[in-house]
RODREN-531570 format. One line per field, with one value per residue: residue number from 1; residue in three letters; x negated, y negated, z of N, C-alpha, C, O in turn. Coordinates in steps of 0.05 Angstrom, whole numbers. Each point is the difference from the previous one (the first is absolute). Example, Ala and Ser with C-alpha at 12.3 -4.5 7.8 and 13.67 -1.06 7.14 Angstrom:
<vexkes>
pos c(1/2)
code c(ALA/SER)
n.xx c(-264/28)
n.yy c(114/-21)
n.zz c(156/-27)
ca.xx c(18/-16)
ca.yy c(-24/-24)
ca.zz c(0/1)
c.xx c(-18/15)
c.yy c(-24/-22)
c.zz c(0/14)
o.xx c(-21/-10)
o.yy c(0/-22)
o.zz c(13/4)
</vexkes>
This chain:
<vexkes>
pos c(1/2/3/4/5/6/7/8/9/10/11/12/13/14/15/16/17/18/19/20/21/22/23/24/25/26/27/28/29/30/31/32/33/34/35/36/37/38/39/40/41/42/43/44/45/46/47/48/49/50/51/52/53/54/55/56/57/58/59/60/61/62/63/64/65/66/67/68/69/70/71/72/73/74/75/76/77/78/79/80/81/82/83/84/85/86/87/88/89/90/91/92/93/94/95/96/97/98/99/100/101/102/103/104/105/106/107/108/109/110/111/112/113/114/115/116/117/118/119/120/121/122/123/124/125/126/127/128/129/130/131/132/133/134/135/136/137/138/139/140/141/142/143/144/145/146/147/148/149/150/151/152/153/154/155/156/157/158/159/160/161/162/163/164/165/166/167/168/169/170/171/172/173/174/175/176/177/178/179/180/181/182/183/184/185/186/187/188/189/190/191/192/193/194/195/196/197/198/199/200/201/202/203/204/205/206/207/208/209/210/211/212/213/214/215/216/217/218/219/220/221/222/223/224/225/226/227/228/229/230/231/232/233/234/235/236/237/238/239/240/241/242/243/244/245/246/247/248/249/250/251/252/253/254/255/256/257/258/259/260/261)
code c(UNK/UNK/UNK/UNK/UNK/UNK/UNK/UNK/UNK/UNK/UNK/UNK/UNK/UNK/UNK/UNK/UNK/UNK/UNK/UNK/UNK/UNK/UNK/UNK/UNK/UNK/UNK/UNK/UNK/UNK/UNK/UNK/UNK/UNK/UNK/UNK/UNK/UNK/UNK/UNK/UNK/UNK/UNK/UNK/UNK/UNK/UNK/UNK/UNK/UNK/UNK/UNK/UNK/UNK/UNK/UNK/UNK/UNK/UNK/UNK/UNK/UNK/UNK/UNK/UNK/UNK/UNK/UNK/UNK/UNK/UNK/UNK/UNK/UNK/UNK/UNK/UNK/UNK/UNK/UNK/UNK/UNK/UNK/UNK/UNK/UNK/UNK/UNK/UNK/UNK/UNK/UNK/UNK/UNK/UNK/UNK/UNK/UNK/UNK/UNK/UNK/UNK/UNK/UNK/UNK/UNK/UNK/UNK/UNK/UNK/UNK/UNK/UNK/UNK/UNK/UNK/UNK/UNK/UNK/UNK/UNK/UNK/UNK/UNK/UNK/UNK/UNK/UNK/UNK/UNK/UNK/UNK/UNK/UNK/UNK/UNK/UNK/UNK/UNK/UNK/UNK/UNK/UNK/UNK/UNK/UNK/UNK/UNK/UNK/UNK/UNK/UNK/UNK/UNK/UNK/UNK/UNK/UNK/UNK/UNK/UNK/UNK/UNK/UNK/UNK/UNK/UNK/UNK/UNK/UNK/UNK/UNK/UNK/UNK/UNK/UNK/UNK/UNK/UNK/UNK/UNK/UNK/UNK/UNK/UNK/UNK/UNK/UNK/UNK/UNK/UNK/UNK/UNK/UNK/UNK/UNK/UNK/UNK/UNK/UNK/UNK/UNK/UNK/UNK/UNK/UNK/UNK/UNK/UNK/UNK/UNK/UNK/UNK/UNK/UNK/UNK/UNK/UNK/UNK/UNK/UNK/UNK/UNK/UNK/UNK/UNK/UNK/UNK/UNK/UNK/UNK/UNK/UNK/UNK/UNK/UNK/UNK/UNK/UNK/UNK/UNK/UNK/UNK/UNK/UNK/UNK/UNK/UNK/UNK/UNK/UNK/UNK/UNK/UNK/UNK/UNK/UNK/UNK/UNK/UNK/UNK)
n.xx c(-2351/25/21/44/-7/31/9/-26/38/-26/19/16/4/22/-3/37/-7/16/-27/-21/-3/36/1/-26/19/31/-21/-15/28/6/-34/13/8/-38/-2/-31/2/36/-20/13/18/-6/34/-10/-33/34/31/3/29/-43/11/3/40/32/4/24/44/22/9/37/11/24/14/6/29/1/34/-7/37/10/32/-4/-16/-42/-6/-39/-10/4/-42/14/-16/36/29/-4/19/45/15/0/31/39/4/13/44/28/7/29/45/18/17/40/28/-15/26/-11/-35/24/-2/36/-3/38/-13/33/21/33/-30/14/43/29/7/24/44/16/7/39/20/8/9/39/35/1/24/44/17/8/-41/5/27/-13/28/-19/-24/13/-31/-30/-37/-1/-7/-41/-29/7/-20/-42/-12/2/-34/-33/13/-19/-40/-33/-23/-28/-41/-33/-24/-31/-37/-31/-27/7/-2/23/5/4/-45/-10/12/-39/26/-16/3/6/42/26/-4/21/44/11/-3/40/19/28/43/24/17/36/40/15/21/43/28/18/33/30/34/32/27/34/36/29/29/35/34/27/32/31/19/30/-35/38/-14/11/-32/-30/10/-9/-44/-17/14/-34/-29/43/-24/30/6/-30/4/31/-12/-22/27/22/-19/-1/37/0/-23/27/13/-40/9/-17/3/-13/31/20/-4/25/14/-18/42)
n.yy c(-1949/8/33/-11/-21/28/-30/2/-13/-36/37/-41/30/-36/31/-12/-23/-40/-27/-39/-22/-27/-42/-31/-20/-32/-39/-21/-25/-40/-15/-39/10/-3/-34/31/-13/20/-40/33/-38/21/-16/-28/-25/7/-5/43/9/9/-44/-14/8/-29/-41/4/0/-37/-25/21/-32/-24/43/20/-31/33/-20/19/-6/-24/30/-16/-32/12/-45/21/-26/-13/14/42/28/27/-20/13/39/0/-18/25/31/-15/-6/36/9/-27/12/33/-11/-21/35/5/-8/38/-32/10/-28/-36/30/-18/25/8/4/21/-8/-23/-33/39/10/-20/16/37/-5/-11/30/22/-29/5/39/19/-13/19/39/-4/-9/36/15/8/-32/41/19/-14/39/29/-32/31/-5/13/44/16/-7/26/40/2/-3/39/30/-15/19/39/-8/-5/36/16/-20/10/37/-6/-16/28/28/-23/44/-18/-22/-43/-9/-16/-43/-8/-12/-38/18/45/14/3/38/36/4/18/45/13/-12/-19/0/39/9/-24/15/34/-7/-16/35/25/0/-34/10/23/-23/-22/23/7/-33/-9/27/-11/-30/28/14/-33/-28/-23/22/-40/-14/-23/-43/-31/-10/-32/-41/-4/-32/-11/-6/9/44/17/-10/25/42/0/-5/37/31/-11/9/43/-14/14/-32/17/-42/38/-44/-2/11/-40/-12/38/-32/37/-8)
n.zz c(2066/-36/23/-5/40/18/-32/38/-19/3/18/-7/33/-15/32/-24/37/-6/-26/-5/39/11/-20/20/36/-7/-7/37/24/-22/26/20/-42/25/-29/-11/-43/17/2/29/-13/39/-25/32/-17/-28/33/12/-33/11/-1/42/17/-12/19/38/1/-8/36/14/-29/30/-9/40/-11/32/-21/40/-26/37/0/-42/28/-9/-5/7/-34/43/11/10/32/-1/28/43/12/6/38/37/3/16/43/25/-5/23/44/8/-3/36/23/-19/34/-19/-17/-42/3/-14/33/-22/39/-24/44/-20/39/-17/5/19/-7/27/41/6/2/41/33/-3/27/45/23/-11/27/42/3/-1/41/24/-9/44/-18/13/30/39/-2/32/0/6/-26/-44/-7/5/-35/-35/3/-11/-43/-21/3/-25/-39/8/19/-29/-14/32/3/-30/7/32/-17/-20/22/37/-3/-33/37/-17/-5/40/-3/-19/-34/-15/43/-2/-7/37/24/-15/6/40/9/-17/38/-28/14/-5/-41/-10/13/-24/-39/3/6/-34/-31/4/28/-22/-26/19/9/-35/-10/26/-11/-35/9/16/-39/0/-2/-2/-36/-18/-27/24/11/-31/-5/27/-14/-29/12/-8/-37/-34/-12/-28/-44/-22/-13/-39/-36/-13/-25/-43/-25/-12/-37/-33/-29/-15/-12/-18/12/42/32/11/43/-7/27/18/10)
ca.xx c(2/7/-19/0/-9/22/0/23/-1/1/27/10/29/6/28/17/4/27/13/-17/-16/17/2/-26/0/19/-13/-18/15/14/-21/0/-29/-9/-28/-10/-21/11/-2/21/-2/27/3/26/18/-14/-7/-27/-22/-8/-17/-28/-2/0/-26/-22/1/-13/-28/-13/0/25/9/29/12/29/14/27/16/28/16/8/24/1/-23/6/-6/20/-12/-1/-28/-9/1/-26/-19/7/-11/-29/-10/4/-23/-25/-4/-8/-27/-16/-3/-18/-27/-9/7/26/19/12/-14/15/28/18/24/17/5/13/-11/12/-7/-26/-3/-5/-29/-17/2/-14/-28/-7/0/-20/-27/-8/-2/-25/-21/0/-13/-28/-12/4/-24/-10/23/6/-22/-18/-19/5/-7/21/24/-1/0/27/16/-9/9/30/6/-5/24/23/14/14/22/21/13/15/21/19/11/10/4/18/26/22/13/26/-4/2/29/10/7/-25/-21/-26/1/-1/-28/-16/6/-11/-28/-10/10/-20/-5/-18/-26/-14/-6/-22/-24/-8/-8/-18/-18/-21/-16/-17/-21/-18/-15/-19/-21/-17/-14/-22/-20/-17/-23/-17/14/10/14/28/0/-8/22/21/-7/1/27/16/20/-6/-15/18/10/-22/-4/22/-3/-24/7/16/-19/-17/16/3/-26/-10/-23/-10/-14/-27/-6/-27/1/22/15/16/-10/18/-6)
ca.yy c(19/27/21/4/-24/-19/-22/-1/-26/-2/-14/-4/-5/-11/6/-5/23/8/10/11/21/23/12/14/23/18/9/21/22/13/11/-14/-6/-25/-1/1/-21/-24/1/-14/-13/-6/-24/-2/-13/-9/-28/-1/0/-27/-5/7/29/7/-9/16/27/-2/-6/24/18/14/-7/-6/-1/4/-8/11/-8/7/-14/-27/-1/25/-1/7/-23/-20/-21/10/-4/8/-23/-13/16/-6/-27/2/14/-17/-20/14/8/-24/-5/21/-6/-23/9/16/28/7/1/27/15/-1/7/0/14/6/29/6/24/23/-1/12/3/-27/-5/16/-12/-25/7/13/-22/-21/9/-1/-28/-12/14/-11/-25/5/-9/-29/-17/7/-2/-29/-15/-12/18/1/-26/-21/9/-6/-28/-10/8/-14/-28/1/8/-23/-17/12/-16/-23/10/6/-26/-11/18/-6/-28/-9/23/20/2/-9/21/7/20/26/8/3/29/13/-19/3/-14/-29/-5/1/-23/-24/-1/-3/-25/-20/-17/14/4/-26/-4/19/-10/-25/3/22/6/-20/3/23/-8/-18/17/15/-19/-7/25/2/-21/4/15/-17/-18/11/-18/7/24/25/7/10/28/18/3/6/-21/-20/-23/-22/7/-3/-28/-10/9/-12/-27/2/8/-24/-21/9/4/27/2/-26/3/-9/-10/9/29/3/23/-4/13/1/-19)
ca.zz c(-20/9/-6/-29/-14/-5/19/18/13/30/7/28/5/26/-2/24/18/4/-23/-21/12/1/-27/-7/17/-13/-25/8/11/-22/-17/-26/-8/-10/0/27/6/13/30/11/26/10/16/11/-19/-23/5/13/-19/-4/-24/6/-2/-29/-11/13/-14/-27/5/8/-23/-6/-27/1/26/-1/25/1/23/0/-20/8/16/15/18/27/17/-6/-17/-27/-7/-27/-18/3/-16/-28/-6/1/-24/-24/1/-3/-28/-13/8/-12/-28/-2/8/-22/5/-10/22/1/19/25/-5/23/-5/23/2/25/13/-14/-29/-4/-29/-10/8/-18/-27/-1/1/-26/-22/8/-4/-28/-10/7/-15/-27/1/4/25/7/-8/-27/-18/-4/-13/21/14/30/14/-7/12/28/2/-4/22/25/-1/4/27/17/-2/10/20/-13/-16/19/7/-22/-4/21/-3/-27/-19/10/-13/17/16/-13/-20/12/2/-27/-6/-10/11/-13/-25/5/7/-25/-15/15/-1/-29/-12/-9/22/19/-12/2/28/7/-13/12/29/7/-22/-1/24/-5/-19/15/19/-17/-8/22/7/-19/2/25/-7/-16/-19/-25/-19/-6/-18/14/17/-19/-8/23/9/-24/-3/-19/9/8/27/19/4/16/28/10/7/24/21/5/13/27/13/1/-18/-10/-25/1/-27/-7/-8/-18/11/24/25/22/21)
c.xx c(8/-22/-3/-10/21/0/26/-2/1/24/6/29/4/30/14/5/28/14/-20/-17/17/4/-24/-1/19/-11/-18/14/13/-20/1/-29/-2/-31/-12/-21/13/0/22/-4/28/0/29/21/-17/-7/-27/-23/-7/-17/-28/-4/-3/-28/-23/0/-14/-29/-16/2/24/10/29/10/30/10/28/15/28/14/9/27/5/-24/9/-4/19/-10/-2/-28/-7/4/-25/-21/3/-12/-30/-12/3/-22/-27/-5/-9/-29/-20/-5/-19/-30/-12/5/28/20/15/-14/13/31/15/24/15/7/12/-11/12/-8/-28/-6/-8/-30/-18/0/-17/-32/-10/1/-22/-29/-9/-2/-26/-24/-2/-14/-31/-11/3/-27/-10/23/9/-22/-18/-19/6/-4/22/27/0/1/29/19/-6/9/31/7/-3/24/24/12/14/24/24/16/17/26/24/14/13/7/19/27/22/14/27/-3/3/29/11/7/-24/-24/-26/-1/-2/-28/-18/5/-12/-31/-12/9/-23/-8/-19/-29/-15/-8/-23/-26/-11/-10/-21/-20/-23/-19/-19/-23/-21/-17/-22/-23/-19/-17/-24/-22/-16/-25/-20/15/6/11/27/2/-7/22/23/-5/2/28/19/23/-9/-15/17/12/-20/-6/21/-3/-25/7/16/-19/-19/14/5/-25/-9/-25/-9/-16/-29/-9/-28/-2/21/16/15/-12/22/-9/-3)
c.yy c(28/19/3/-25/-20/-22/0/-27/2/-17/-1/-5/-10/1/-4/26/11/13/14/22/26/13/15/26/21/11/23/25/15/11/-12/-9/-29/-2/-1/-22/-26/3/-17/-12/-8/-26/0/-13/-9/-30/-3/1/-28/-2/9/29/8/-7/15/27/-2/-7/25/22/15/-10/-8/0/1/-9/12/-9/9/-14/-27/1/26/2/6/-23/-22/-23/8/-6/7/-23/-17/14/-6/-27/0/13/-17/-20/13/7/-24/-6/19/-7/-24/7/17/29/5/3/27/19/-1/6/2/15/5/28/6/27/26/2/11/3/-28/-7/15/-12/-26/5/12/-19/-20/9/2/-27/-12/14/-12/-28/3/-11/-31/-15/5/-2/-27/-14/-13/19/-1/-26/-21/7/-7/-30/-11/9/-15/-30/-2/5/-24/-20/10/-16/-24/10/6/-25/-11/18/-6/-26/-5/23/21/0/-8/23/10/22/28/10/4/31/14/-18/4/-14/-31/-8/-1/-25/-26/-1/-2/-25/-19/-19/13/4/-26/-6/17/-12/-25/3/21/5/-19/2/23/-6/-18/16/16/-17/-6/24/4/-21/2/17/-17/-18/12/-22/10/25/24/8/12/29/20/7/8/-20/-20/-23/-23/5/-2/-29/-13/7/-13/-29/-1/6/-24/-20/8/5/27/4/-28/5/-12/-8/9/28/4/25/-8/16/1/-20/14)
c.zz c(12/-8/-30/-15/-6/21/16/16/30/7/29/0/28/3/29/16/-1/-25/-20/12/3/-26/-7/16/-12/-26/6/9/-23/-21/-29/-6/-9/2/27/7/7/30/11/27/9/16/9/-20/-24/2/13/-20/-8/-26/6/-3/-29/-11/12/-15/-27/3/8/-22/-6/-27/-1/28/-4/28/-2/24/-3/-23/10/15/16/19/29/20/-9/-18/-29/-12/-28/-21/2/-16/-29/-10/-1/-25/-25/-1/-4/-29/-17/6/-14/-30/-5/7/-23/3/-10/24/2/19/27/-6/26/-8/25/0/27/11/-14/-29/-5/-31/-12/6/-19/-28/-3/0/-26/-23/5/-7/-30/-11/6/-14/-28/0/2/25/3/-9/-28/-21/-4/-13/19/11/30/14/-5/13/30/5/-2/21/26/-1/2/28/19/0/15/23/-11/-16/19/7/-22/-4/20/-4/-27/-18/10/-14/19/13/-14/-20/12/1/-28/-4/-12/8/-14/-27/3/9/-24/-15/14/-3/-27/-12/-8/23/21/-11/1/28/10/-12/15/27/5/-23/-2/23/-4/-17/14/20/-14/-8/22/11/-18/4/25/-5/-17/-20/-26/-18/-5/-16/15/18/-17/-8/23/9/-23/-2/-21/12/11/28/22/6/18/29/13/9/26/24/8/16/30/16/3/-16/-8/-24/3/-28/-9/-11/-22/7/24/23/20/20/27)
o.xx c(-9/-19/-22/0/-6/-5/22/-19/14/0/-6/10/-9/14/-12/5/4/17/2/-6/-10/1/2/-10/-7/5/-1/-7/3/8/-5/-15/16/-11/10/-9/-13/9/3/-11/14/-16/17/23/-23/-18/-12/-23/17/-11/-13/-21/-17/-13/-21/-22/-16/-17/-24/-4/-1/-3/9/-9/12/-12/15/-11/7/-10/5/18/21/-7/22/4/6/15/-7/-3/-20/-12/-9/-17/-20/-11/-12/-19/-18/-10/-17/-23/-17/-15/-21/-23/-16/-19/-24/-11/18/-5/11/11/-6/12/-10/12/-12/9/-11/-15/-12/12/-17/-23/-17/-15/-20/-21/-13/-15/-22/-9/-13/-15/-22/-17/-11/-20/-22/-13/-16/15/-1/-22/2/-4/13/2/-14/7/17/15/9/14/20/14/8/17/18/10/11/19/14/3/20/25/21/21/23/24/22/21/23/23/19/16/4/12/-2/3/8/20/7/6/24/-10/-2/-11/-14/-20/-13/-10/-17/-19/-10/-11/-23/-5/-22/-24/-18/-19/-24/-22/-17/-20/-24/-18/-17/-24/-23/-24/-23/-22/-24/-24/-22/-23/-24/-23/-22/-24/-21/-19/-22/22/-16/12/6/16/11/5/13/19/9/5/24/23/-24/5/-7/3/6/-5/-6/5/1/-10/-4/1/-7/-11/2/0/-17/-16/15/-11/-3/-5/-5/-15/-1/8/-5/-11/17/-24/-5)
o.yy c(7/-8/7/0/-21/5/-1/-4/18/-24/19/-17/13/-14/4/21/24/17/24/20/22/25/21/20/24/23/19/22/25/11/13/-8/-10/16/-15/-3/-21/20/-23/14/-13/-3/13/7/-7/-9/-21/-4/-16/19/10/9/17/17/4/11/17/9/0/24/18/-24/-13/14/-14/6/-5/-1/15/-21/-3/15/5/22/-7/3/-3/-15/-17/-15/-9/0/-13/-12/-2/-2/-11/-9/0/-6/-11/-1/2/-8/-8/2/1/-13/4/16/-15/16/6/21/17/-12/9/-5/-2/10/-8/14/21/17/-13/-4/-1/-10/-12/-2/-5/-12/-5/6/-10/-14/-8/-6/-14/-12/-2/-7/-16/-12/-16/10/-17/-10/-5/-25/-20/24/-15/-8/-14/-18/-11/-9/-17/-15/-6/-10/-19/-12/-2/-17/-14/-3/-8/-13/-5/-1/-9/-11/1/-3/-15/-4/20/-21/5/20/23/14/19/24/6/17/24/-15/-20/-12/-13/-21/-18/-13/-18/-22/-6/-5/2/-7/-13/-3/1/-10/-9/-1/-2/-15/-3/2/7/-4/-1/8/4/-4/3/8/1/-4/7/6/-12/0/9/6/16/-19/23/17/21/24/19/16/22/22/5/7/-3/-7/-13/-18/-9/-7/-17/-17/-5/-9/-17/-12/-4/-13/-17/8/6/17/-19/22/-22/17/5/6/20/15/-21/21/-17/-4/-13)
o.zz c(22/-15/-10/-25/-11/23/-11/15/11/-6/15/-15/19/-15/21/-11/2/2/-5/-14/-4/-2/-13/-11/-1/-7/-15/-7/1/-20/-20/18/-15/16/17/22/-5/11/-9/18/-15/19/-12/1/4/-15/0/8/-8/-10/-18/-9/-6/-13/-13/-6/-7/-16/-4/5/-17/-7/-19/17/-15/20/-19/22/-18/-9/24/-7/11/10/8/24/-23/-12/-17/-19/-11/-21/-19/-12/-15/-21/-17/-11/-18/-21/-14/-9/-17/-18/-9/-10/-18/-8/0/-14/5/18/21/7/18/-17/21/-21/22/-21/21/-14/3/-14/-11/-8/-18/-17/-10/-12/-20/-16/-9/-22/-19/-14/-7/-17/-16/-7/-11/-19/-10/15/-19/6/-18/-22/-21/-4/-7/4/9/18/18/9/9/18/16/8/15/20/11/11/19/18/2/1/9/1/-8/2/5/-5/-7/6/-2/-19/-14/-4/24/-13/2/-6/-14/2/-2/14/2/-16/-5/-8/-16/-8/-3/-9/-14/-6/-4/-23/10/2/10/15/5/5/15/14/4/9/18/6/-3/-4/9/5/-4/3/11/1/-3/9/9/-2/3/15/-6/-7/-10/10/7/6/-5/3/8/-1/-3/10/5/-7/-5/23/19/16/22/23/17/18/24/20/17/21/23/18/17/23/17/7/4/-4/10/-17/-23/-19/-14/-16/13/-3/1/4/21)
</vexkes>
């Protein structure tokens, strides 16, 4: 909260050393105004931003995370790391949505070293947008305990997600050579095929991880799990069958409840 009682969101910016940081520096030198409550961290390339960094930021109470890099096909590294950042953010937004967090809390933009005005405009748009969303968790209808539980269970999946992304969810290299690569990336990651693949490989794994984490605190009935995770009973039953088949949980007939193995 500010001195006047207005809610000021806690924001983190992770920005590329070569371009976006230069734009932010030019913004300051030019005395362009943007909200002071965003903290900036400089990395050598936007590709260095990891899923774990984003979930750690949200787990520590940040309301929004901004990632800034060089314009596509203008990366200072021959690997074009900003394309890796673009793919990572697309997957992270899907994961945040499945976790119950508004994906608009994560934003990726391209800013060159000479675009101080663009940097200021982005910050002056991002901060009010997050302010409008409200504090993380309560605005999503979750108390602090539920929010941390969901963030932690999602974070535990990150090593698996990286493996799946590398093997099955990575955008084809040919998209980088398109005349409008970002448009093609959006089309690829929003396709029905990609959404189904994400659900089958990651979203289902996330639900199973949440269920087994709940059951480690004690036996629960299907209805209790459904209520705790805000999922339909049929979806919970489906995931419990999968978990039982893989030996993650077992059903105790005497208690009429499921238990973690």
